[in-house]
Every structure is written in structure tokens, then in C-alpha cells.
C-alpha positions as CSV (number, residue, x, y, z in Angstrom):
1,X,-1.8,-4.6,5.5
2,X,0.7,-7.6,5.1
3,X,3.6,-9.0,7.1
4,X,7.0,-7.6,5.6
5,X,10.2,-9.6,6.5
6,X,13.7,-8.0,5.7
7,X,16.6,-10.3,5.5
8,X,19.0,-7.9,7.4
9,X,21.8,-10.4,7.3
10,X,22.0,-14.2,6.4
11,X,25.6,-15.3,7.5
12,X,26.5,-17.3,10.7
13,X,28.7,-15.7,13.3
14,X,31.6,-13.8,11.7
15,X,30.2,-13.1,8.6
16,X,31.2,-14.1,4.9
17,X,33.9,-13.9,4.3
18,X,35.2,-14.4,7.9
19,X,38.1,-11.9,8.6
20,X,40.6,-14.9,9.7
21,X,39.6,-17.5,7.2
22,X,41.2,-18.4,3.7
23,X,38.9,-21.2,3.0
24,X,38.0,-21.8,-0.7
25,X,34.4,-19.9,0.0
26,X,35.9,-16.9,1.8
27,X,38.8,-16.6,-0.7
28,X,35.9,-16.5,-3.6
29,X,34.2,-13.9,-1.8
30,X,37.1,-11.6,-1.3
31,X,37.8,-12.0,-5.1
32,X,34.4,-10.7,-5.6
33,X,33.2,-14.1,-7.0
34,X,30.6,-14.6,-4.4
35,X,28.6,-11.9,-2.6
36,X,29.6,-11.0,1.0
37,X,27.1,-11.4,3.8
38,X,26.7,-10.0,7.2
39,X,25.7,-11.8,10.1
40,X,22.3,-13.1,10.5
41,X,19.4,-10.7,11.7
42,X,15.8,-9.8,10.4
43,X,13.2,-7.2,10.8
44,X,9.4,-7.9,10.6
45,X,6.5,-5.7,10.7
46,X,2.9,-6.0,10.4
47,X,1.9,-2.5,9.2
48,X,5.1,-1.1,7.6
49,X,5.6,1.5,10.1
50,X,6.3,-0.3,13.5
51,X,9.5,-2.5,13.1
52,X,10.7,-5.4,15.4
53,X,14.3,-7.0,15.0
54,X,15.0,-10.7,15.3
55,X,17.8,-11.0,16.9
56,X,20.6,-8.2,17.0
57,X,23.7,-8.9,14.9
58,X,27.1,-7.3,15.4
59,X,26.5,-5.8,12.0
60,X,23.5,-4.1,12.7
61,X,24.4,-0.7,12.3
62,X,25.3,-1.3,8.8
63,X,22.1,-3.3,8.3
64,X,19.9,-0.5,9.7
65,X,21.5,2.0,7.2
66,X,21.0,0.0,4.2
67,X,17.3,-0.4,4.9
68,X,15.2,2.3,4.0
69,X,12.0,0.9,5.9
70,X,14.4,1.4,9.2
71,X,15.5,4.8,8.7
72,X,15.0,7.3,11.4
73,X,12.3,10.2,10.8
74,X,10.2,12.2,10.7
75,X,11.6,14.0,13.7
76,X,15.2,14.0,14.7
77,X,15.3,11.1,16.9
78,X,12.3,9.2,15.6
79,X,12.5,5.6,14.5
80,X,10.2,2.8,13.5
81,X,12.2,0.3,15.5
82,X,10.1,-0.8,18.5
83,X,12.1,-3.7,19.8
84,X,14.1,-6.8,19.6
85,X,13.1,-10.5,19.7
86,X,16.1,-12.9,21.0
87,X,16.2,-16.3,20.0
88,X,19.2,-17.1,22.1
89,X,22.4,-15.6,23.8
90,X,25.0,-16.2,21.2
91,X,27.3,-13.4,20.6
92,X,26.5,-12.9,17.0
93,X,22.8,-12.3,18.0
94,X,23.0,-10.0,20.9
95,X,26.1,-8.0,20.4
96,X,24.2,-5.5,18.1
97,X,22.1,-4.5,21.1
98,X,25.1,-2.1,22.2
99,X,24.4,-0.3,18.7
100,X,20.9,0.5,20.1
101,X,22.0,2.1,23.2
102,X,20.1,5.3,24.0
103,X,17.3,4.3,22.1
104,X,14.1,5.0,24.1
105,X,11.1,2.9,24.2
106,X,12.5,-0.5,23.3
107,X,11.3,-3.8,24.4
108,X,13.4,-7.0,24.3
109,X,11.8,-10.3,24.3
110,X,14.0,-13.3,25.5
111,X,13.9,-16.7,27.4
112,X,14.9,-16.5,31.1
113,X,18.3,-18.0,30.8
114,X,19.0,-15.2,28.0
115,X,17.8,-12.4,30.2
116,X,19.9,-13.9,33.0
117,X,23.3,-14.2,31.4
118,X,22.8,-10.6,29.7
119,X,22.4,-9.1,33.1
120,X,25.6,-7.1,33.1
121,X,24.9,-6.1,29.4
122,X,21.2,-5.0,30.4
123,X,22.7,-3.1,33.4
124,X,25.1,-1.2,31.0
125,X,22.6,-0.4,28.5
126,X,20.3,0.9,31.4
127,X,22.8,3.5,32.4
128,X,21.9,5.0,28.8
129,X,18.0,4.7,28.6
130,X,16.2,2.0,30.2
131,X,14.8,-0.7,28.3
132,X,11.7,-3.0,29.0
133,X,12.8,-6.8,29.3
134,X,10.2,-9.4,29.0
135,X,9.8,-13.3,28.8
136,X,9.3,-14.7,25.6
137,X,8.0,-17.8,26.8
138,X,5.1,-16.1,28.8
139,X,1.8,-18.3,28.9
140,X,-0.1,-17.2,25.7
141,X,2.4,-15.4,23.8
142,X,2.4,-11.6,23.4
143,X,1.1,-9.0,21.0
144,X,3.6,-6.7,19.2
145,X,2.8,-3.0,17.9
146,X,1.7,-3.4,14.4
147,X,-0.7,-6.1,15.1
148,X,1.7,-9.1,15.4
149,X,0.8,-12.0,17.6
150,X,4.1,-14.0,18.7
151,X,4.6,-17.2,20.6
152,X,8.2,-18.7,21.4
153,X,9.2,-22.4,21.2
154,X,12.0,-24.1,22.6
155,X,14.5,-25.8,20.0
156,X,17.7,-26.1,21.6
157,X,19.9,-26.2,24.6
158,X,23.0,-24.9,23.3
159,X,24.7,-22.7,26.0
160,X,27.1,-19.9,24.3
161,X,30.7,-20.4,24.8
162,X,31.2,-17.1,26.7
163,X,28.9,-18.4,29.7
164,X,31.0,-19.9,32.6
165,X,30.1,-23.4,33.5
166,X,28.8,-22.3,37.0
167,X,26.1,-20.2,35.7
168,X,25.0,-22.2,32.6
169,X,22.3,-24.1,33.9
170,X,19.6,-21.7,34.8
171,X,15.7,-23.0,34.5
172,X,14.3,-22.8,31.1
173,X,15.5,-23.2,27.4
174,X,18.5,-21.5,25.9
175,X,17.3,-21.5,22.3
176,X,13.8,-20.5,21.1
177,X,11.9,-20.3,17.7
178,X,9.4,-17.8,17.1
179,X,5.9,-18.1,15.3
180,X,4.9,-14.6,14.1
181,X,1.4,-14.3,13.1
182,X,-0.3,-11.2,11.4
183,X,-3.9,-10.7,12.8
184,X,-5.1,-8.9,9.8
185,X,-4.0,-11.1,7.0
186,X,-3.5,-14.4,9.3
187,X,-0.1,-14.6,7.5
188,X,2.3,-16.8,9.6
189,X,6.3,-16.6,9.8
190,X,8.0,-19.1,11.5
191,X,11.7,-17.9,12.4
192,X,14.1,-20.6,13.6
193,X,18.0,-19.6,12.9
194,X,19.3,-22.0,15.7
195,X,18.1,-25.7,15.6
196,X,20.0,-28.5,17.7
197,X,17.4,-31.4,16.7
198,X,14.3,-31.5,14.6
199,X,10.9,-31.8,16.8
200,X,7.3,-32.7,16.6
201,X,6.6,-29.1,17.6
202,X,8.9,-27.6,14.8
203,X,7.1,-30.0,12.3
204,X,3.7,-28.6,13.6
205,X,5.0,-24.7,13.2
206,X,6.2,-25.6,9.8
207,X,2.9,-27.3,8.6
208,X,1.0,-24.0,9.4
209,X,3.6,-21.5,8.4
210,X,3.6,-19.1,5.3
211,X,7.3,-19.0,5.6
212,X,10.1,-20.5,7.2
213,X,13.5,-18.8,7.9
214,X,15.4,-21.9,9.2
215,X,19.0,-22.8,10.4
216,X,21.1,-23.4,7.7
217,X,24.6,-23.1,9.2
218,X,26.1,-26.4,8.0
219,X,25.2,-28.3,4.9
220,X,26.9,-31.5,5.8
221,X,27.8,-33.1,9.5
222,X,31.7,-33.3,8.8
223,X,31.7,-29.7,7.4
224,X,33.8,-27.8,9.6
225,X,36.7,-30.7,9.6
226,X,36.6,-31.0,5.7
227,X,36.5,-27.1,5.0
228,X,39.1,-25.8,7.6
229,X,40.6,-28.8,8.9
230,X,39.6,-27.6,12.4
231,X,38.6,-31.1,13.7
232,X,35.4,-29.8,14.9
233,X,32.1,-30.9,13.6
234,X,28.6,-28.8,13.9
235,X,27.3,-31.3,16.2
236,X,29.1,-29.8,19.4
237,X,28.0,-26.6,17.7
238,X,24.0,-27.1,18.2
239,X,22.9,-26.9,14.7
240,X,21.2,-29.6,12.9
241,X,22.9,-29.9,9.2
242,X,21.0,-29.6,5.9
243,X,21.9,-32.7,4.3
244,X,21.2,-36.1,5.6
245,X,18.3,-38.7,6.3
246,X,17.8,-36.6,9.6
247,X,18.9,-33.3,8.3
248,X,16.7,-30.2,7.8
249,X,16.1,-30.4,4.0
250,X,14.4,-33.9,4.6
251,X,12.3,-32.3,7.4
252,X,11.4,-29.3,5.4
253,X,10.3,-31.5,2.3
254,X,7.3,-32.4,4.3
255,X,6.0,-28.8,4.2
256,X,5.9,-27.8,0.7
257,X,3.0,-25.3,1.2
258,X,5.4,-22.9,2.9
259,X,8.1,-20.6,1.6
260,X,11.2,-22.2,3.1
261,X,14.5,-20.2,3.3
262,X,17.7,-21.0,4.7
263,X,19.5,-18.2,6.9
264,X,22.7,-18.3,9.3
265,X,24.9,-19.9,6.6
266,X,28.5,-20.6,7.7
267,X,31.2,-19.6,5.7
268,X,31.9,-23.1,4.9
269,X,28.8,-23.7,3.8
270,X,28.7,-24.7,-0.2
271,X,25.1,-23.3,-0.3
272,X,27.0,-19.7,-0.5
273,X,27.8,-20.7,-4.1
274,X,24.8,-20.3,-6.4
275,X,26.9,-22.8,-8.8
276,X,27.3,-25.6,-6.2
277,X,25.8,-29.0,-6.4
278,X,24.5,-28.4,-2.8
279,X,22.5,-25.4,-3.8
280,X,21.2,-27.2,-6.8
281,X,20.1,-30.1,-4.4
282,X,18.3,-27.4,-2.2
283,X,16.6,-25.4,-4.9
284,X,15.4,-28.8,-6.5
285,X,13.3,-29.3,-3.0
286,X,11.7,-25.8,-3.4
287,X,13.9,-24.2,-0.8
288,X,15.7,-20.8,-1.1
289,X,18.7,-19.1,-0.2
290,X,18.7,-15.3,-0.6
291,X,20.9,-12.5,-0.2
292,X,21.2,-9.9,2.4
293,X,18.6,-7.3,1.8
294,X,15.9,-9.6,0.5
295,X,12.4,-8.6,1.5
296,X,9.6,-11.0,1.9
297,X,5.8,-10.3,2.0
298,X,3.3,-12.8,3.5
């Protein structure tokens, strides 16, 4: 068997097009000139039978029903879904948990601050069917059904906007990346849809990966201000841009041996347009932008 990864969704929070945005890219998507995208989420399996979600987007129901490998059966309530690995507590990565309410036997991995701030949601979900919640940063990592070995790695300290200031400082990192290795094939996936700053540790993870799914939220540092005139840049939003001397494209260029793919694309990102100079620049470096539903084999 090999590692299978399905890109259930590839857009940042709000999806593409965003319901309340009339920027050039969103308008093109509404006109059918660019493909729409659901909010970022992926699924991974080491044996094709046991599947684990990487984050849980608000679009999860539609994403699950559109993916044959994740359909229920053979019994009336049987499902191949075994649990969820959360990278952070952002609304676009955790809201989909509510869609899974009542599912039995699920296990959720997350860092301590994420588990803490989701306390009320966890209590509500437990009233349907209790789930097991585990520390993603436990020493030595953890093993998933299907033969996958996982370790979590801190990559950011961005606190979600909805978290009150007085509870925004629990011990531990708020944002993590996952290294997922298949015991049988040795294939390695690095999943990091939210990266606030590049680090030596992230470089080391990419160096040994067969595939890297990386934060591609913003292409340029001033993108938000120029695209929607909001006056807000991505620096305050905890996402390292693609372009620039210290951007993620320059970092990924150091790792040509891995398949490198951008995900979590904001609606302002010119990478959404296959005909854009930005997309051409990224493709020249061997980095990909794939559609929702794309399946990878490691």
C-alpha cells in the first residue's frame, strides 16, 4: 500500500469566491471564468481503508460526499473516517467538527491551546457521542490506524480572532505542522497550511519529505491592501507570503526533491488564476497549485 492524500478543499477562510467579496478574482469565479474552491481541508490514508482528516473545514459535508473513498458503508453507519488532526483553532479549520457530531469512535489530535479553547465545543460534541482528544505534540509522536506515524511541529503562534485576550496565552504553540510517514512505503507527507515564519525545523522537514502541502494564503506581502483596499496586510494574519526574498517560494526552492503544493489560497491570491504571471512564476520553480479533489499518491 501507499499513502493516499485527497485535497478536499484548497481555499483559505471564506472559500473562493467569498460570498461578500467583489474583487476581480471573485468576480471571475462567479462568472465561471475561474474554478471555485472550498475551504482548506485534506484527508490521508496509509491503506485506503482508514482515513484521517487534516483539519475540518466548514465545507466538510460537501467535501466528504464528493469523495468516493470517504463514502459510508458497507453497514448503514459504517464510515472509513477514523479521526481528525487539527493544525490550529482557526474557524475555517475547526467548524467542520460539528458536521461529524454523533460519529462514533473518532479521535482528535491537537495542541494543548487548541484543545483548551475548543473546550465548550468539545463538551457540546460529547453530548452526541464522546470522542477521544489527544495531544498532537506528545513526545515520540503517535501512530494512526492504517500504518501512519505522525509527529507535530510548532510553526506559529497566531491566536484566532474569536479567542478572548484573557484566555489567549495558554502554554504551548497555537499552530502546528504535521509530518506523516507511512511505515510500509516510507513515504513522507509534510502538511503545513498555516506558517507564520520559516524556520530551520521546517527546512529539515521539507528536506526529508516526498510531498509538502504548504501555506499559500497570500502571494505578496501587500496583497490584502491592494486587492480589496482593506489596509490590512497578511503579516498580522500569521501567514508568510509566497513571494519575496524571505517568502515560501524561495524556501521551497531549496527542496526540489519533494513534490511541493500550495494550499489555503486566499481569494485575493493571483495564484488562483492559471493564466497569471504569479502562477507562471511558481510553476517555473516546480511548485504546484492543484484543484479541489486532487488525489496524491506517495
